[in-house]
C-alpha positions in Angstrom: 94.8 79.2 93.2 91.6 80.9 91.9 88.3 79.1 91.4 86.2 79.7 88.2 83.7 81.6 90.3 86.4 83.9 91.8 88.0 84.4 88.3 84.6 85.3 86.7 83.9 87.7 89.6 87.3 89.3 89.2 86.8 89.8 85.4 83.4 91.2 85.9 84.6 93.6 88.6 87.4 94.9 86.5 85.2 95.4 83.4 82.8 97.4 85.6 85.7 99.6 86.7 86.3 100.5 83.1 82.6 100.5 82.0 80.6 101.3 85.1 77.2 100.6 83.5 78.4 97.3 81.9 75.5 94.8 82.0 77.4 91.5 82.3 74.2 89.6 82.5 73.3 90.6 78.9 76.3 88.8 77.4 77.0 85.2 76.9 80.1 83.4 78.1 81.6 83.5 74.6 80.7 87.0 73.6 83.7 89.2 72.6 84.3 91.5 75.6 86.0 94.2 73.5 83.1 94.4 71.1 80.3 94.0 73.7 81.6 96.8 75.9 83.3 98.9 73.2 86.7 98.6 74.8 89.3 100.5 72.9 93.0 99.5 73.0 93.7 101.6 76.1 90.6 100.2 77.9 91.8 96.7 77.1 95.3 97.3 78.3 93.8 98.7 81.5 91.8 95.6 81.9 94.9 93.4 81.4 96.8 95.4 84.0 94.1 95.3 86.6 93.6 91.5 86.1 97.3 91.0 86.3 97.6 93.0 89.5 94.6 91.7 91.3 95.1 88.0 90.3 98.8 88.3 91.1 99.8 86.8 87.7 101.9 88.0 84.8 99.9 88.5 81.6 102.0 88.9 78.4 100.9 90.2 75.1 100.8 86.7 73.6 98.1 85.9 76.3 95.8 88.7 75.1 93.7 86.4 72.8 92.9 84.3 75.9 91.2 87.4 77.4 88.7 87.7 74.5 85.6 86.4 76.3 84.3 85.9 79.8 84.7 82.2 79.5 88.2 82.3 78.1 89.4 85.0 80.6 88.1 82.9 83.4 89.8 79.7 82.2 93.0 81.6 81.7 93.0 83.1 85.2 92.2 79.7 86.7 95.1 78.0 84.8 97.6 80.8 85.5 96.9 81.0 89.2 97.1 77.3 89.5 100.7 77.5 88.3 101.6 79.8 91.3 
């Protein structure tokens, strides 16, 4: 099971792998990540794959809307890892 802090750290780390100069402190918890960091479709899919691999959870296409913001991504990972 992952804590909110661990989940937020993971999301931030993976975003920085895609956008090395991403300033996560400049966005709010409900800011759209794709828009804020100009993630195109391939970048977003990379983010999904990295989150899935590092969190050890399956992320399906129907889950993508839950990865829209830092807050929703964190909540999703906490819920999904709790089910393991």
